[in-house]
C-alpha positions as CSV (number, residue, x, y, z in Angstrom):
1,M,-138.2,52.5,-67.1
2,P,-137.7,55.5,-68.1
3,T,-135.3,57.4,-65.6
4,H,-134.3,60.7,-65.4
5,D,-130.4,60.8,-64.4
6,G,-129.8,64.7,-63.6
7,P,-130.7,68.1,-64.0
8,S,-130.1,70.2,-66.5
9,D,-129.9,74.2,-66.3
10,D,-133.7,74.3,-66.9
11,D,-134.4,72.2,-64.3
12,A,-132.3,73.5,-61.9
13,R,-134.6,76.5,-62.3
14,L,-137.5,74.4,-62.1
15,V,-136.7,73.4,-58.6
16,E,-135.4,76.4,-58.0
17,S,-139.2,78.0,-58.5
18,H,-140.5,75.1,-56.9
19,P,-141.7,75.7,-52.7
20,F,-139.2,73.7,-51.8
21,S,-136.7,75.0,-53.0
22,A,-133.6,73.3,-51.1
23,K,-134.8,70.0,-52.3
24,R,-132.2,70.3,-55.2
25,E,-132.2,66.5,-56.0
26,L,-135.2,65.8,-56.3
27,V,-135.4,65.7,-60.4
28,K,-132.7,63.1,-59.9
29,N,-134.9,61.0,-58.1
30,F,-137.9,61.4,-60.2
31,N,-139.1,58.4,-61.8
32,I,-141.7,58.7,-65.0
33,I,-143.4,54.7,-65.0
34,G,-144.6,53.2,-68.0
35,T,-146.7,55.6,-70.8
36,A,-149.7,56.9,-69.1
37,L,-148.8,60.3,-68.8
38,G,-148.2,60.0,-72.7
39,D,-145.4,61.8,-73.9
40,M,-144.5,63.4,-70.5
41,Q,-141.7,60.8,-70.5
42,N,-139.9,62.4,-72.7
43,D,-139.9,66.1,-71.4
44,E,-138.0,68.0,-69.0
45,P,-138.8,65.9,-65.9
46,Y,-141.1,67.5,-63.4
47,P,-140.0,68.8,-60.0
48,G,-143.2,66.9,-57.4
49,Y,-143.0,65.6,-54.7
50,F,-146.2,63.6,-56.0
51,I,-147.3,59.6,-56.0
52,A,-150.1,58.2,-58.3
53,L,-150.6,55.1,-58.7
54,R,-154.1,53.1,-60.3
55,D,-156.3,50.2,-59.8
56,A,-155.1,47.9,-63.4
57,A,-156.9,44.8,-62.3
58,G,-160.4,46.0,-61.8
59,A,-162.8,43.1,-59.5
60,Q,-162.4,43.9,-55.4
61,D,-166.0,43.8,-54.4
62,L,-167.3,47.2,-52.2
63,N,-170.6,46.0,-50.8
64,V,-168.8,44.2,-47.8
65,A,-169.2,44.6,-44.4
66,T,-165.8,44.0,-43.6
67,P,-163.8,47.2,-45.8
68,I,-161.3,46.3,-48.1
69,A,-157.9,48.5,-49.3
70,I,-157.8,49.1,-52.4
71,A,-155.2,47.9,-54.4
72,W,-152.8,49.5,-56.0
73,N,-151.2,47.9,-58.5
74,I,-149.6,50.4,-61.5
75,Q,-147.5,53.6,-60.4
76,T,-148.2,55.6,-62.8
77,A,-145.4,58.2,-61.1
78,L,-143.4,58.0,-57.7
79,D,-141.2,59.8,-56.5
80,T,-139.3,58.3,-54.4
81,D,-137.5,60.4,-51.7
82,E,-140.8,61.1,-50.3
83,Y,-142.3,57.8,-50.9
84,T,-142.6,53.9,-51.0
85,H,-145.1,51.4,-52.5
86,S,-144.8,48.5,-54.3
87,I,-147.2,46.7,-56.5
88,S,-146.8,43.0,-55.5
89,V,-146.9,43.2,-51.4
90,N,-148.7,44.9,-49.9
91,N,-150.3,47.4,-52.8
92,S,-153.0,49.6,-51.0
93,R,-150.3,51.3,-48.9
94,I,-148.2,53.9,-49.9
95,T,-145.9,54.8,-47.1
96,I,-144.7,58.0,-45.9
97,D,-141.1,58.7,-45.6
98,N,-140.8,62.0,-44.4
99,G,-143.8,64.0,-42.2
100,G,-145.9,66.2,-43.9
101,L,-149.3,68.4,-44.8
102,F,-150.5,65.7,-48.0
103,K,-153.3,66.5,-50.1
104,I,-154.9,62.9,-51.5
105,S,-157.5,62.7,-54.2
106,F,-159.0,59.7,-55.3
107,N,-161.1,57.9,-57.1
108,I,-163.4,54.1,-56.9
109,S,-165.3,53.2,-60.1
110,A,-167.2,50.0,-59.5
111,L,-170.4,48.6,-61.3
112,S,-173.2,46.9,-59.8
113,A,-173.6,42.8,-60.2
114,T,-177.1,42.9,-60.3
115,A,-180.6,45.3,-60.2
116,A,-180.1,45.2,-56.1
117,A,-179.1,48.9,-54.4
118,K,-175.6,49.3,-53.2
119,N,-174.4,52.2,-50.9
120,I,-170.7,51.8,-50.7
121,R,-168.6,54.2,-48.8
122,A,-164.6,55.2,-49.0
123,R,-162.3,56.2,-46.3
124,L,-158.8,56.9,-45.2
125,R,-157.1,54.5,-42.7
126,I,-153.6,55.7,-41.6
127,D,-151.2,52.8,-40.4
128,G,-153.6,49.8,-40.4
129,S,-156.1,51.1,-37.8
130,V,-157.6,54.8,-37.5
131,F,-159.5,55.2,-39.9
132,T,-160.0,59.8,-40.7
133,S,-163.1,61.6,-40.2
134,F,-162.7,62.1,-43.5
135,Q,-165.4,59.8,-45.8
136,T,-167.3,59.6,-48.7
137,F,-170.4,58.0,-50.5
138,G,-171.6,56.7,-53.3
139,Y,-175.3,55.1,-54.9
140,A,-175.4,52.5,-56.9
141,A,-178.9,51.9,-58.6
142,D,-178.9,48.7,-60.3
143,S,-176.8,47.1,-63.6
144,T,-178.4,48.6,-66.1
145,D,-177.7,52.6,-65.2
146,G,-173.9,52.6,-65.7
147,D,-170.5,53.1,-63.4
148,L,-170.5,54.0,-60.3
149,T,-167.9,56.6,-59.2
150,L,-166.8,57.1,-55.5
151,V,-164.7,60.7,-56.1
152,A,-162.7,62.5,-52.9
153,A,-160.8,65.3,-54.4
154,N,-158.6,67.8,-52.2
155,V,-158.0,66.0,-48.7
156,I,-155.5,67.5,-46.7
157,L,-154.1,64.9,-43.7
158,A,-150.7,65.7,-42.5
159,I,-149.4,63.0,-41.6
160,S,-146.4,61.6,-39.7
161,A,-143.2,60.0,-41.3
162,S,-143.0,56.5,-42.0
163,S,-146.8,56.0,-41.5
164,Y,-149.1,54.2,-44.1
165,I,-152.0,55.1,-46.4
166,E,-154.8,53.1,-47.2
167,V,-158.0,53.9,-49.2
168,M,-160.6,51.8,-47.5
169,V,-164.3,50.7,-49.1
170,D,-167.2,48.9,-47.9
171,G,-171.2,48.4,-48.1
172,V,-173.3,50.9,-45.5
173,G,-176.9,50.1,-45.1
174,T,-179.0,47.3,-46.7
175,G,-177.9,44.4,-49.0
176,I,-174.7,43.9,-47.7
177,D,-173.0,40.7,-49.2
178,S,-176.1,40.4,-51.2
179,A,-174.5,40.9,-54.8
180,A,-171.3,42.0,-56.0
181,C,-169.9,45.5,-57.0
182,N,-167.0,45.4,-58.1
183,T,-164.2,47.8,-59.0
184,I,-163.5,48.7,-62.8
185,A,-159.8,47.6,-64.3
186,N,-158.0,50.8,-65.4
187,A,-161.3,53.4,-63.5
188,S,-159.6,53.7,-60.5
189,H,-156.7,56.6,-58.9
190,I,-155.3,57.5,-56.4
191,Y,-152.6,61.1,-56.2
192,V,-150.4,62.3,-53.3
193,E,-148.4,65.8,-52.9
194,R,-146.7,66.7,-50.6
195,I,-147.7,70.5,-49.9
196,R,-146.4,71.5,-46.4
């Protein structure tokens, strides 16, 4: 796992120009994980307060009556001072280490298993019980019409320290549990950024 050991003079200037310039050690604690970001791990470390994850496994059925939490088993990028996430234990959860205002973006991509129509809903849940007012819907006509993508961009939420967020997905309308609508491997992502 490539990790940048410490900031150079250029890194320090990057942090000073960042809105959260008081946190000068951020560059030291920011890890670029894996190869999903291309050659970025060989360049200057990016002074960001964000986490980026994806579902590499897929095969999570979304056409269900009881909402499921999307599992994130690949960490593309992670600021370890701001977020806690495990790829193996409760991997649907992103824990916010320091409270604030956050921009949350996610997309859930799935494929209907049959020619039956599917209506899918995605919501954000906090601490395992509180659903936010935000929700988004997707419609999958049948298995021959291609992939279904649920996209939510730039959702702004105030989240308290030590709280965790999850993306919850379920079927709505008719045909729930009638046939699967499974997530596609490596096609679902979430990005969380602290903005204040």
